[in-house]
C-alpha positions in Angstrom: 197.1 121.6 84.8 197.5 124.0 82.6 194.4 125.4 81.0 194.5 128.4 78.9 191.5 129.9 77.5 191.2 130.2 73.5 191.6 133.8 73.2 188.5 134.3 71.2 186.5 132.8 74.3 187.1 135.7 76.6 187.0 139.3 76.9 190.3 141.2 75.9 192.5 142.2 78.6 190.3 140.1 81.1 193.2 137.5 82.7 191.0 134.2 84.2 194.6 133.2 85.4 194.4 131.2 88.8 196.8 130.2 91.6 197.8 126.5 91.7 196.8 124.4 94.3 198.8 124.6 97.8 199.3 120.9 97.8 200.2 120.9 94.0 202.6 118.5 93.0 206.2 120.3 92.2 206.9 118.0 89.6 203.4 118.6 87.7 203.7 122.1 88.9 207.4 122.5 87.0 206.0 120.9 83.6 203.1 123.2 83.3 205.7 126.6 84.0 207.9 124.9 81.1 204.9 124.9 78.9 203.6 128.1 79.8 207.4 129.2 79.2 207.4 127.6 75.7 204.1 129.1 74.6 205.4 133.0 76.1 208.9 132.8 74.4 206.9 131.1 71.2 205.7 135.1 70.6 209.3 136.3 69.7 208.5 135.9 66.3 205.0 137.2 66.8 204.3 140.7 65.4 203.7 143.5 67.6 201.5 146.8 66.1 202.3 148.2 69.7 204.0 147.6 72.9 207.0 146.1 71.0 209.7 147.1 73.5 207.5 145.9 76.5 206.5 142.6 74.9 209.9 142.0 73.7 211.6 142.5 77.3 209.2 140.6 79.0 209.4 137.5 76.4 213.4 138.0 77.2 213.1 137.6 81.1 210.8 134.4 80.8 213.4 132.9 78.3 216.0 133.2 80.8 213.8 131.7 83.7 212.6 128.9 81.4 216.2 127.8 81.7 215.7 127.4 85.2 212.8 125.1 84.9 214.4 123.0 82.8 217.6 122.3 84.7 215.3 121.7 87.6 213.1 119.1 85.9 216.8 117.0 85.3 217.0 116.7 89.2 214.5 114.9 91.4 212.2 117.8 92.5 210.5 115.8 95.3 212.8 117.4 97.9 212.0 121.2 96.7 211.6 123.5 99.9 208.0 124.7 100.4 209.1 128.3 99.5 210.6 127.3 96.3 207.5 126.1 95.5 205.2 129.1 96.6 207.6 131.1 94.5 206.8 128.6 91.5 203.4 128.9 92.1 203.2 132.7 92.2 205.4 132.7 88.8 202.4 130.4 87.4 200.1 132.8 87.9 202.1 135.8 86.6 203.1 133.7 83.5 199.5 133.0 82.6 198.4 136.4 82.9 201.1 137.5 80.6 200.3 135.0 77.9 197.0 136.3 78.4 198.3 140.0 77.7 200.6 138.8 74.8 197.2 137.1 72.9 195.7 140.6 73.3 198.6 142.3 71.8 198.7 140.3 69.1 194.9 139.2 68.3 193.5 140.0 64.8 191.5 142.9 64.5 192.5 144.4 68.1 195.1 146.6 66.9 193.3 150.2 67.1 192.1 148.9 70.3 195.0 148.1 72.1 196.7 151.3 70.7 193.8 153.3 72.3 194.8 151.1 75.7 198.1 151.8 75.6 198.7 153.2 79.1 196.6 150.7 80.4 198.7 148.0 78.7 202.1 149.2 79.5 200.9 149.2 83.5 200.0 145.7 83.0 203.2 144.6 81.7 204.9 146.3 84.4 202.6 145.0 87.0 203.5 141.5 85.5 206.9 142.2 85.7 207.2 143.5 89.4 204.8 140.1 90.2 207.8 138.1 88.7 210.4 140.2 90.7 208.4 139.9 93.7 208.1 135.8 93.2 212.0 135.7 92.7 212.8 137.5 95.9 211.5 134.7 98.1 213.1 131.8 95.5 215.7 130.0 97.6 218.2 129.7 94.3 221.0 128.1 96.8 219.1 125.4 97.9 218.1 124.1 94.6 220.0 121.8 92.6 220.9 124.4 89.6 224.4 125.6 87.9 226.0 128.6 88.5 225.4 129.7 85.6 221.8 129.6 86.0 221.9 131.2 89.7 223.5 134.2 87.8 221.0 134.4 85.1 218.3 134.3 87.6 219.7 137.0 90.1 220.1 139.1 86.8 216.2 138.9 85.9 215.2 139.6 89.4 217.3 142.7 89.6 216.3 143.8 86.0 212.8 143.3 87.1 213.0 144.9 89.9 213.9 148.0 88.1 211.8 147.7 84.9 210.2 150.4 83.5 207.3 149.2 81.1 206.4 152.7 79.3 204.4 153.3 76.3 206.5 153.7 73.0 206.8 157.1 71.8 205.3 156.1 68.4 202.6 154.3 70.2 202.0 157.7 72.2 202.3 159.9 69.1 199.5 157.3 67.1 197.5 157.4 69.8 197.1 161.4 70.2 196.7 161.7 66.4 193.5 159.1 66.8 192.1 161.1 69.4 192.7 164.5 67.3 190.7 162.6 64.8 187.7 161.5 66.3 187.6 165.1 67.9 187.4 166.3 64.1 184.7 163.9 63.8 182.8 165.0 66.7 183.1 168.7 65.9 181.2 167.9 62.3 184.8 168.2 60.3 186.5 165.6 57.9 189.8 164.5 58.8 192.7 164.5 56.5 193.0 161.2 55.0 196.9 161.9 55.1 196.9 161.8 59.0 194.6 159.1 59.0 196.9 156.8 56.8 199.6 157.3 59.0 197.9 156.1 61.7 196.9 153.1 59.9 200.6 152.6 58.6 201.9 152.7 62.0 199.3 149.8 63.1 200.1 148.0 59.7 196.4 148.0 58.9 196.9 148.1 54.7 194.1 146.7 53.3 190.3 146.7 53.4 190.5 142.8 54.8 192.7 144.3 58.0 190.1 147.0 58.3 187.7 144.8 58.3 188.9 142.6 60.6 189.2 145.6 63.3 185.6 146.2 62.7 184.5 142.7 63.3 186.2 142.8 66.8 185.1 146.1 67.8 181.6 144.9 67.1 182.0 141.7 68.7 183.2 143.8 72.0 180.3 146.3 71.5 178.0 143.0 71.4 179.9 141.8 75.1 179.5 145.3 76.3 175.5 145.6 76.0 175.4 141.9 77.1 177.1 142.5 80.1 176.0 146.2 80.7 179.2 147.2 82.3 181.4 150.0 81.1 179.8 153.0 79.7 183.1 154.8 79.2 184.2 151.6 77.1 181.2 151.2 75.2 181.8 154.8 74.1 185.0 153.9 72.7 183.9 151.0 71.1 181.3 152.9 69.0 183.4 155.4 68.4 186.4 153.3 67.1 183.9 151.1 65.0 182.5 154.5 63.3 186.3 155.5 62.6 187.3 152.3 61.1 183.8 152.1 59.1 184.8 155.4 57.5 188.2 154.5 57.1 186.8 150.9 55.2 185.1 152.7 52.8 186.9 155.7 52.2 190.3 154.8 52.4 190.1 151.4 50.8 187.9 151.7 47.8 190.2 150.7 45.4 191.6 147.9 47.4 190.5 144.1 46.2 188.7 142.3 48.2 190.5 139.2 49.9 188.1 138.4 53.0 185.8 135.3 52.1 183.8 136.5 54.8 182.0 139.5 53.3 181.3 137.3 50.3 178.8 135.7 52.1 176.6 138.9 52.7 174.3 138.7 50.3 173.5 134.7 50.6 170.1 135.7 52.1 168.6 133.0 53.5 165.2 134.3 54.4 162.7 131.4 55.7 159.3 132.5 56.1 158.7 133.5 59.7 161.9 131.7 60.9 164.7 133.9 59.6 163.0 137.5 60.0 165.0 140.0 61.9 164.0 140.5 65.6 164.5 144.1 65.1 161.6 144.7 63.1 159.3 143.5 65.8 160.6 145.3 68.9 158.0 148.6 69.9 160.6 152.0 69.7 159.9 153.0 73.0 160.8 149.9 75.2 162.8 147.9 72.6 161.0 144.6 73.7 158.8 142.5 71.6 155.5 143.9 70.7 152.9 141.6 72.2 150.0 143.9 70.8 151.4 146.2 68.2 149.1 149.3 67.2 149.3 151.8 65.1 149.0 155.7 66.1 148.0 158.5 63.4 151.5 158.9 62.1 151.9 155.4 60.7 153.9 154.2 63.4 153.7 151.1 65.3 154.5 150.8 69.5 153.8 147.7 71.5 149.9 148.9 73.4 151.2 148.9 76.7 154.1 151.3 76.0 151.9 154.0 73.8 149.5 153.8 76.2 152.1 154.6 79.2 153.5 157.5 76.9 149.8 159.0 76.2 148.9 158.9 79.7 151.8 160.9 80.6 150.7 164.0 78.4 152.6 163.5 75.6 150.8 163.9 72.5 153.3 163.5 69.8 154.7 160.7 68.1 157.9 159.2 70.3 159.5 158.3 66.9 158.7 161.3 64.2 158.1 164.2 66.7 154.8 164.9 64.9 151.5 165.7 66.8 149.0 163.1 66.9 146.2 164.1 65.0 144.3 161.3 67.3 144.9 159.0 70.3 143.1 156.4 68.7 145.4 153.1 68.6 144.3 150.7 65.6 145.4 147.3 66.2 148.4 145.9 63.2 146.8 142.1 63.1 148.9 141.6 60.3 152.3 142.2 62.4 150.7 140.6 65.5 150.0 137.4 63.4 153.6 137.5 61.9 155.3 137.8 65.7 153.4 135.1 66.9 154.0 132.7 64.3 157.7 133.8 64.5 158.0 132.7 68.0 155.9 129.2 67.2 158.6 128.3 64.8 161.5 129.4 66.8 160.0 127.7 69.9 160.8 130.9 72.0 158.0 132.2 75.0 157.2 135.3 74.4 158.2 136.5 77.9 161.9 135.5 76.8 162.0 136.7 73.5 163.3 140.2 74.4 166.6 138.8 75.6 167.3 137.7 71.9 169.2 139.9 69.2 169.3 142.8 72.0 172.3 144.2 70.2 170.3 145.2 66.9 167.7 147.2 68.8 170.7 149.1 70.9 172.0 150.4 67.0 168.9 152.6 66.6 171.3 155.2 68.4 175.1 155.5 67.0 176.7 155.1 70.7 178.5 158.2 70.4 179.1 161.9 68.7 182.0 160.4 66.6 180.9 157.6 65.7 177.1 159.4 64.4 179.1 162.1 62.3 181.7 159.6 60.9 178.9 157.0 59.7 177.1 160.5 58.2 180.2 161.5 56.5 181.0 157.8 55.2 177.2 157.8 53.9 177.7 160.8 52.0 180.9 159.7 50.4 179.2 156.5 49.2 176.2 158.2 47.7 178.2 160.5 45.7 180.0 157.7 44.3 176.8 156.2 43.4 175.8 159.0 41.3 178.8 160.3 40.1 181.2 157.4 40.0 182.8 155.0 37.7 181.3 151.6 36.8 183.8 150.2 39.4 183.3 152.9 42.0 179.5 152.3 41.8 179.7 148.5 42.3 182.0 149.1 45.2 179.7 151.5 46.7 177.0 149.1 46.5 179.1 146.4 47.9 180.3 149.0 50.8 176.4 150.0 51.7 175.2 146.4 52.2 177.8 145.8 54.4 177.2 149.1 56.4 173.8 148.2 56.6 173.5 144.9 57.7 173.0 144.8 61.3 172.9 148.5 62.1 169.9 150.7 62.1 171.4 154.0 62.7 173.8 153.0 59.6 170.6 152.3 57.6 168.7 155.6 58.6 172.1 157.9 57.6 172.1 156.1 54.3 168.3 156.7 53.5 169.1 160.2 54.5 171.9 160.9 52.9 169.7 159.4 49.5 171.2 156.3 48.8 167.8 154.5 47.6 167.5 156.3 44.3 170.7 155.8 42.9 170.4 151.9 44.1 167.2 151.6 42.4 169.0 152.8 38.9 171.9 150.1 39.5 169.1 147.4 39.5 169.1 147.6 35.6 173.2 147.5 35.3 174.4 145.0 32.9 176.9 143.7 35.4 175.7 140.9 37.6 177.9 141.9 40.3 176.5 145.4 40.5 173.1 144.5 40.2 173.7 142.0 43.0 175.2 144.6 45.5 172.1 147.1 44.7 169.2 144.7 45.2 171.4 143.4 48.7 171.5 147.2 49.8 168.1 147.8 49.3 167.4 144.7 50.9 169.0 146.0 54.0 167.2 149.8 53.8 164.3 148.2 53.2 163.7 147.2 56.8 164.0 150.5 57.9 160.3 152.3 57.7 162.0 155.1 56.1 163.6 153.0 53.5 160.0 151.4 52.9 158.3 154.4 51.9 161.5 156.1 49.7 161.3 152.9 47.5 157.6 153.0 47.2 157.8 156.7 46.6 160.4 156.3 43.8 158.5 153.6 42.1 160.9 151.1 43.4 158.3 148.2 43.8 158.5 148.1 39.7 162.4 147.7 39.5 162.5 145.1 42.5 160.1 143.2 41.0 162.0 143.2 37.3 165.1 142.0 38.9 163.2 139.2 40.4 161.7 138.2 37.2 165.0 139.0 34.8 168.1 139.0 37.5 171.3 138.6 36.1 172.2 136.2 39.1 170.1 133.6 40.8 171.4 135.0 43.9 169.8 138.5 42.9 166.4 137.0 42.2 166.4 135.6 45.6 167.5 138.7 47.4 164.9 140.4 45.5 162.1 138.4 46.8 163.6 139.0 50.3 163.1 142.6 49.8 159.5 141.8 48.6 158.9 140.3 52.0 160.0 143.3 54.1 158.2 145.7 51.4 155.1 144.4 52.0 154.9 144.5 55.9 152.1 147.5 55.6 148.5 146.7 53.9 149.4 149.9 51.5 152.1 148.0 49.9 150.5 144.8 49.9 147.6 146.5 47.8 150.2 147.7 45.6 152.2 144.9 45.2 148.8 142.9 44.4 148.1 145.4 41.7 151.3 144.9 39.8 150.3 141.9 37.3 154.0 140.5 37.3 154.4 140.5 41.2 152.8 137.3 42.0 153.3 135.3 38.8 157.1 136.0 39.6 157.4 134.8 43.0 155.5 131.6 42.1 157.5 131.2 39.1 160.5 131.5 41.9 158.7 128.6 43.9 158.6 126.7 41.0 162.3 126.9 39.4 164.4 128.6 42.2 167.1 127.3 44.4 166.1 126.1 47.8 166.7 129.2 49.0 164.9 131.3 46.0 161.9 128.9 47.3 161.9 130.1 50.8 162.6 133.8 50.0 159.4 133.9 47.6 157.3 131.8 49.6 157.9 134.4 52.5 157.2 137.3 50.4 153.9 135.4 48.9 152.9 135.3 52.8 153.3 138.7 53.7 151.3 139.9 50.2 148.6 137.1 51.1 148.1 138.9 54.4 145.9 141.1 52.3 142.7 139.1 51.3 142.3 140.9 47.9 145.5 139.6 46.6 144.2 135.8 47.2 142.4 135.5 44.0 145.7 136.0 41.4 147.4 133.4 43.4 144.5 131.0 43.2 144.1 131.9 39.4 148.1 131.0 39.3 147.7 127.2 40.3 149.1 128.1 43.5 147.5 125.4 45.7 148.4 122.4 43.4 152.0 123.8 43.7 152.1 124.0 47.2 150.7 120.8 47.8 153.4 119.1 45.5 155.9 121.0 47.4 154.6 119.5 50.9 154.3 116.0 49.3 158.0 115.9 47.6 160.0 118.4 49.5 162.7 116.8 51.8 163.2 120.3 53.4 161.2 120.3 56.2 161.3 124.2 56.3 159.9 124.5 52.8 157.2 122.0 53.7 156.2 124.3 56.7 156.6 127.4 54.5 154.6 126.0 51.9 152.0 125.3 54.9 151.7 128.8 56.3 151.0 130.0 52.5 148.0 127.8 52.3 147.2 128.8 55.9 146.6 132.2 54.7 144.8 131.1 51.8 142.5 129.0 53.5 141.0 132.0 55.7 139.0 132.8 52.5 136.3 130.7 50.7 137.8 130.6 47.3 140.9 129.4 49.2 139.3 126.7 50.7 137.5 126.0 47.6 140.6 125.6 45.6 142.2 123.4 48.6 139.1 120.7 48.1 139.3 121.0 44.1 143.1 120.2 44.5 142.3 117.3 46.5 144.5 118.2 49.5 142.6 117.6 52.1 144.2 114.1 52.6 147.4 115.6 52.4 146.9 117.9 54.9 145.4 115.6 57.4 148.5 113.0 56.5 151.2 115.8 57.3 149.3 116.6 60.8 149.5 113.1 61.6 153.0 112.5 60.3 154.6 115.9 60.5 157.6 116.2 63.8 157.3 120.0 63.1 155.6 121.5 65.6 154.7 124.6 63.4 153.8 122.5 60.7 151.2 120.7 62.7 149.6 124.1 63.9 149.3 125.3 60.2 147.6 122.0 59.4 145.1 122.4 61.9 144.8 126.1 61.0 143.9 124.6 57.6 141.6 122.2 58.6 139.7 124.6 60.8 139.6 127.1 58.2 138.2 124.5 55.8 135.2 123.6 58.2 134.1 127.0 58.6 134.4 127.9 54.4 132.7 124.7 53.5 131.1 123.3 56.4 129.8 119.4 56.6 131.7 118.5 53.1 135.2 118.8 55.0 133.6 117.7 58.8 132.5 114.3 57.1 135.9 113.5 56.2 137.5 114.8 58.9 135.2 112.4 61.2 135.5 109.6 59.1 139.4 109.6 60.2 139.4 107.8 63.3 143.1 108.5 64.3 142.7 112.2 63.8 140.5 113.1 67.2 143.8 111.8 69.1 146.4 114.3 67.3 143.9 117.0 68.1 143.7 116.1 71.6 147.3 116.2 71.9 147.8 119.2 70.1 145.1 121.1 72.5 147.4 120.3 75.3 150.9 120.6 74.4 150.7 123.0 71.3 150.9 126.8 71.0 147.7 128.8 72.5 146.7 129.8 69.1 147.2 126.0 67.9 145.7 124.7 71.2 142.9 126.7 70.9 141.9 125.7 67.2 142.2 121.8 68.0 139.5 122.4 70.5 137.4 124.0 68.3 138.2 121.2 65.7 137.2 118.9 68.1 133.9 120.5 69.1 132.9 120.9 65.4 133.6 117.2 65.1 131.4 116.2 68.2 128.9 118.5 67.2 128.5 116.2 63.6 128.4 113.0 65.3 125.8 114.1 67.6 123.6 115.6 65.0 124.2 112.5 62.6 123.4 110.3 65.4 120.1 112.3 66.5 119.2 112.4 62.9 119.4 108.6 62.5 117.2 108.1 65.4 114.7 110.2 64.0 114.3 108.5 60.8 114.3 105.4 62.7 111.1 106.4 64.4 109.7 107.5 61.7 110.0 104.0 60.0 108.3 101.9 63.0 105.4 104.4 63.0 105.1 103.9 59.1 105.3 100.3 59.8 102.6 100.2 62.7 100.2 102.5 60.4 100.2 99.7 57.7 99.2 97.0 60.2 
């Protein structure tokens, strides 16, 4: 009967308790009440950062009542009066809520939030204690077989519960007002006194980087839930404000603490799979925040979805929505490279474009800071970290790099503040650090900042491409090389950058070397980066000259990881678009491998890349390829299946291949008939 949700599976300060059924068995009800009582009294040993007196008084009253339930269970409960069963049902409902409340008051990472909700929480304690008093009023104690001592204790609890005053502790009230003062100082662009902040944190027992990080994680989770449910703007505002405040505390007040939280150690474990781990934020229109199905670029260089920007222009707006610059022209240039990447992303994820906008909506919301206090606290923190990067000790520089990679991990506004504060130039300098960890933190920070359009520009303007490629070639840790290749992918999103990367002699060979010798993650990241660079056709020749086709063919035929095979096929598909690429594929004898992969692979994306490759080979090399395909009697069946079950682009290409093969058969048949008729005429003439 007792069903208590795990504290992490429900919203904080939400109590989904239910009244027991009216016809519940009394013995079952009492067993469940006993179990609930034990759970509640178990919180006696728990630490309460706030609401200590209220929690202690509630637990004490339940512990007394638990003795009542235990003694009743020692006798036959089948004859309990209906009023007693009703009372126990009400108590069961109140105990469930009280247990939820105690869970929330001791919840990991929720200390600062519970502090700011002190009056609401105290009201909840009071409401529950009064509900217990009301239930005890209808309990016919004299009709129940229990000792006189228990009857007296129950009467005492009922009396105390009726008169209980569940108030906010003066120390909690003082700490809460101090937090409000600190947040007000942030909002007014005034950096608070660190001693005042430390006193508040001391009251909450937030005394380490790890504890501070838990608070941030909790607040971020609540922000995501609020955005998903779209419920309370006021609460969302406070969550954002407190998250910014705690990020400031983590970066400024605990910079000398040793890290003891395993979660953040994995921040740098970049696992960028080509077109399958891309961040959806990069595909969203800055106007509508939805997936760009038809991305176009305006004269300022910014990209928007065609429908959104056309609506903007038709409204009489002649400025760029994102930069505020006046548009030199209203011409919209299709961003075909980005469109291709978005389409393939959707294919790989099996996500219909119409449903894509529901994914990762929370990251899109981080374009804005959420509250003025949050905005200013992140600005102060960014400026502090950049000062440490420039003028701090080696240890401080390393720590600041780590904090930057964490701060910029999943928040667009944070990236903007760090870029504006000037984080990129000193991070580029740290790429040449002799310390492996410092170099890894620096390249990881640059990876996050390279996802922002301003970050890309700053990295390129400071000649950062060479520094990133140098880490890819000679990085002190394998993780640093992997992150460098992922950074190159994000930097290669524009044709200008693709051109610049192609002009750096070491860029493509370094990526190919990682594909040869890197870890699985390194291979995937390098394939992604190479894919980005090869979207510019002029970069095909250096890759082909480096022997990329035989290398990728070997990966396709030998790799045990389906994602590596799919990623390799994606790169081959891009190269096959040019005549030289198609020619290299034929010379490497890779055509049979592509046909076999199409027929045997279980990956939808892999099949679609194979069809793209075969169609490009037919278009570029003609009958040399078509003859081979036509001789494969099983191939036509796979193409027919794909033409009906594949994505729109794959189905279209499959139908094109089928038409090419049909034309080839018809041409050959008519040619044979013509040759046979000529032979007959010659034979008749000789008679």
